[in-house]
N, C-alpha and C positions, 0 to 999 in steps of 0.2 A: 365868052362867059355868059351864062344865062341871065336874063334880066331879073332884078330884085323883085321880091314880092310886093304887090301893090299895097299901098297904105289905105286906110279908111275902114277896114274891117275891125270889129271888136277883138280884143286880145283873146277872149275865151273862144270865139269862133275860129280864130287863126290857129290856136293851140289844138282845138279839136280836129282841124284839117291835118295838122302835122302828125297826129297819132293815128289817123284813119277814122272815117265817119262811123264805122261799126265797132270801134274798139273802145272799151271801157277805160277811163283814166285810172292810172295806178296812183294811189295816194302817196304824197311826199311825206314820209315819216321822219322822226327825229334822227334815226340811224342814217338815213340818206342825207339829211341836212348836215349832220356832223361830217360826213364824208365829203359833201360838196364844199363845206367851209374849209376843209383841209386842202382843197385844190381849186381856189376861186378863179384861177385863170383859165379853166377848162370850159370854153363856151359850149362844147358838145354836150357835156354832162348837164350844164345849166339848162339848155333848151329841152333836152330829153326829159329831165326831171320836171321842168316847168310844164311841159305838155302832158305829163302823166304817162309817158311811154314805158312799157314793160321792158326794161333793158335786158333782163334774162332771156325773154323770148326773142328779142332783137339779136342778141349775141348768138343764140342758137341758129337763127335764120341766116346769119352771116357766116356760119361755119366755125365759129369760135365760142362754143358753149361755155357758160359760166359754171363755176364750181360752188357758187353761193347756194345757201339754203339750209334749213334746219331739218333734221330727220324727224319723222313722224313720232318716234319714240321720245325724242328730246322735247318736242312740242307738247305732247300729252303730259310728260313729266313736269314741264314748266307750268302748265295750266293747273295741274293738281296741286303743286306747291303754292301757287298764288292763291288758289281757293282756300287752302289750309291757313295761310297767313291772314286772309281777310274774313275768316269764319267768325260767327257770333258778333256781327257788327264791327269787325275789325279790332276786337279786344286785344289780341296779341300784337297786332301792328301798332296800335296806339301805346301799348305798354313799352314796346321797343323805342318808339319815338320819345316817350317821356324819359326812359332810361338813358338813351344815347344823346338826346338833344336838349332836353328841358327839365332837368331834375328839380329846378326851383319852382315849377308849376305844380298845381294840384294834380294828383294822380288821376288818370282818365277813368273814373268809375263808370261814367256813362258818356256817350258821345252822340252827336247828331250825324246822321248819314242821309243827306238830302237825295231825293230822286232826281237824277240828271237825264231822264228819258225825254227825248224830243225828236222832231222830224228832221232828218238830214243833219249834216255836219254843222251848217249854219245855225240850225235850231239848238243843237247840243252845245255849241259854243256860247250862244246867248244864255242858255239855261245854266251853264257852268259859271259864267260871269255873274249872273244873278245870285247863285248860291254863295259864291265867294264874297259878293257885296253884302249879302245878308249876314254872313258869318263875321265879316269885319265890323259891321255896324252893331253887333251884339256880342262883344267879347265876354270871356269868362268861362266858356265851355270849349271842349275839344270838338272838332268837326272833321269828319273823314269824307273826302270826295273820291268815290270809286270810279276809276276810268273817266275822269273829266275830259272835256274837249277844249283845246286851246287853239288859237289862230296866230300865225306869225307871217308878216309880209316878207317875202324873200324875192328880192330883185323884181318887185312889181307884181309878183304872183302870190296869192294867198295859200299858205300851207296849213293844213289842219293836223294837229298833234294830239296824241292821246297817251299821257303818262299813266303809269300803273295806278298811282294815287297821289293826292295832295292832302296834306294834313294842315288844318288851321289850328294854331295853338291858342290857349286861353288869352294870351296877350294880343291876339289878332294877327300875328305873323304867319307866313305860309312856308311850308316845306314840301319839296318834291320827294316822292318815294319811288325808288327803283327796286323791283323785285326780280331777282335773277336766280336761275337754277344751278349755277356753278357753286361749289362748296366753299365755305370758309374753314380752313384747317388751322386749328390752334389760334383762332382769331384773325387770320390773314387769308386773303384770297389771291389768286393769280394776278400779279400786277398788270399784265396786259389786258386782262378782262375787266379789271377794276377801272383802268384808264379808258377803255371803250365805253363802259357804263357812265363814267364821269362826263365824257364828251357828249353823250346822249342826254344826260340829265341837264347839262349846261344849256342845251337848246330849250328844254322845258322851262328852266329858270328865266331865260330871256323872254319867252312867251308869257310867263306869269307876270313879269315886270311890266309888260305892255298893258295887261289887265289892271295892275295896281295903279298905273299912271292915270287911269280913268276914274279912280275913286278918290274922294276928298274927305279926310286926308289919306294919302296913299299908304296902304299896309306895307310892312316890311317883308320882302321876299328873302328868305334865308339863303345864304350861299353855301351852307353845309346841308347836303342832301342825305337822306337815309337810304343806305344800300342794304337790302334784306336778302339773305342767302341761307341755304341749308347749313346747319352746323355739323362740321366734320363729315362723317359718312352717313348721317341720319337724315330724316326728313323734318327735323325740328328747326324752326327758324331762329336765326340770330341776325344781328345787324351791326353796321358800322357807320359812323358819320364821316362823310367824304366831302372835303372842301373843294368846290368847283370854281372858285374865283378865277384861277388862271385859265381854265378851259372856257369859262364864260367870256372872259375878255378876248381871248383868241378867236372864239367863234363869232362874237359880235363884230370884231374888226374884219374878219375874213368875209362874213356875209355882206358887210357894207361895201366890200370891194367888188362884189359880183356885178357884172354887167347886167343891166336890166333886161329881162327876158323879152320884153317888147322890142328893144333895140336889136337883139339877135334875130328875132323872128322877121323883122323888117328887112334884114340883109339877105334872107334866104331866097333862092330862085322860086318863081311862081310854080305852084303845083307840087312842090317837094312834100314827101310823106314818108314817115318812118314806120309804117305798118309792117309787122313781120309777115303778113300775108303776101306782100309784093314779091316779084321775082328777085332772086339774089343779086343780080347785076344792077337792077334799078335801085334796090335797097342800099347796096354798097355806095352807089353814086350819091344817094341822098345823105347818107351818114358822112361821107367824105366832104360834103359841101359845107360842113361845120367844122372849124378847126378844133383839134383836141390838144391838150397839154398833158402828155403822158409822162409818168414817172413810175419807178418800180413800186412805190407805195400804193399805187392804184390797184395792184394785184390783190390787196386785202380789203379794198373798199368799193370797187366798181365792177359791175357785171361785164362791162365792155373792155376790161383791161387787157385780155388776151388779144382781142382784135386790134386795139390801139398799139399794143406792144409789137405785134407783127408789122404794122405799118411804120412804126417808128424805126424798127430795125432795118426794114427794107429801104427806108430813106436815109439810113446812116446817121440818124439824129443822135446827138450826144445826150439828149434827155433820157434815153433808154439806159444810160449808165448811172442815173441818179441825180437829184438836185444839187448835192454838194459838188459833184464833179462838173456839172453844167455851170455852176457859179464860178468855179475856178478857171474855166476855159474862156471866159469873156466873150469876144466876138467870134470864136471858133464854134460853129454850130453843128458841123458834121464830123463824123469819124475820119472821113477823107481829108478834111481841112486840118484836123489834128495831126494825122500822120505826115501830111505834106509839110506842116510847120516843124515837126520834130526832125524831119530829114533835111531841113534847110531849103526845101523847094518852094516854099511860099511863106507868107506871113511877114509882119514887120518885126525885125530883130529887137526893136526898142519896146515892143509889147511885152509886159512881164510874163504873160501866159506863154507866149512864143519862146521867150528866153528860157523859161523854166522847162519847157518841153525839150528844147535842144540840149540843155544841160543834162536832163534825165536820159536822153538818147545817147549822149556821149558816155555817161557813166555806165549805161547798160552795155554799150559796145566794149568799153574797157573791161567790165566784169566778165563778159563772154570771152574776150581775148585772153584774159588771165586764166580762166578755167580751161580753155583749150590748150594753153601752154603747159599748164600743170598736168593735163592728161598725157601729153606727149613725153613729159619728163619721167613719168611713172610707167615703166615698161611692164606689160602684163606678164604674170608668172606662167611658165610653160612646164 
């Protein structure tokens, strides 16, 4: 086994080595954080995201290209819709926030839109916090923060997050705004897409709460976010208030379970690198040096899912069958173990999982025997 990576280097330097000296770090956004929180046991995804590795390019270099990505048409359409929502100082956006979230407040006849321009993500994060602090200290007006920058510590690595907008209400409370280009038909949108948007917004809520904790007294971060979408088949904006308390609680719990990125980095062999420019054999060896926790749900959330699925199937791991099946099988970790237990060739008969498998195998054999007997009794017509 290769020797572990030497300690003593700064985490930022070690992560730069992991992605390659000439490779630009890929920012860890809220979508990636939500996916990471959905599978906190995957050390492979944690270190790749922490190091800023482009997993789509990595998957392509490994021969298992990702199907992720947004079409250029959808990207342009989404940007055009967001610009329409935020036009005229966010007049329409604030009207929707007042209508859906805060009818008791004064209508937003005018609003403050602070300039959040600054140097680098750290500067933008500090400028955003200053704007939020100023808005909290002088309540009474509506304030719209357009593309603020928030920071969230994830397993010892700082992630910079950029929500579409944050609204500060006249009472000083804060609301996350998510602007999506999928439509709301008759006041309702696709539940799967709404769920994905809610999980993403929950990450922003967590980051906002960290900012609020540094203000005395801390402003209230609302757990109902504003989801803005096109109305029916038009380009007119409409909105819905989405409660993200459940998603926020799940995300906070899962992120807390993540192994610290520094701990994972310290266990890696010296010289390991995940640069897509490396030869395929060397790159695959580097990727396989970090254990993955594959599940079918990864196919909709991770660019490396096809690669991990192939390796999981090749190893006969029962995780490729899904988390519920894996949980039911207890100590049986491979398909070979499961089949041997079902045939009575291995396994403890007192194990509930083994007993259930043998009972299922007996019922299957009985059903097949009955079907075969019935086939023999019914002579074919000639």
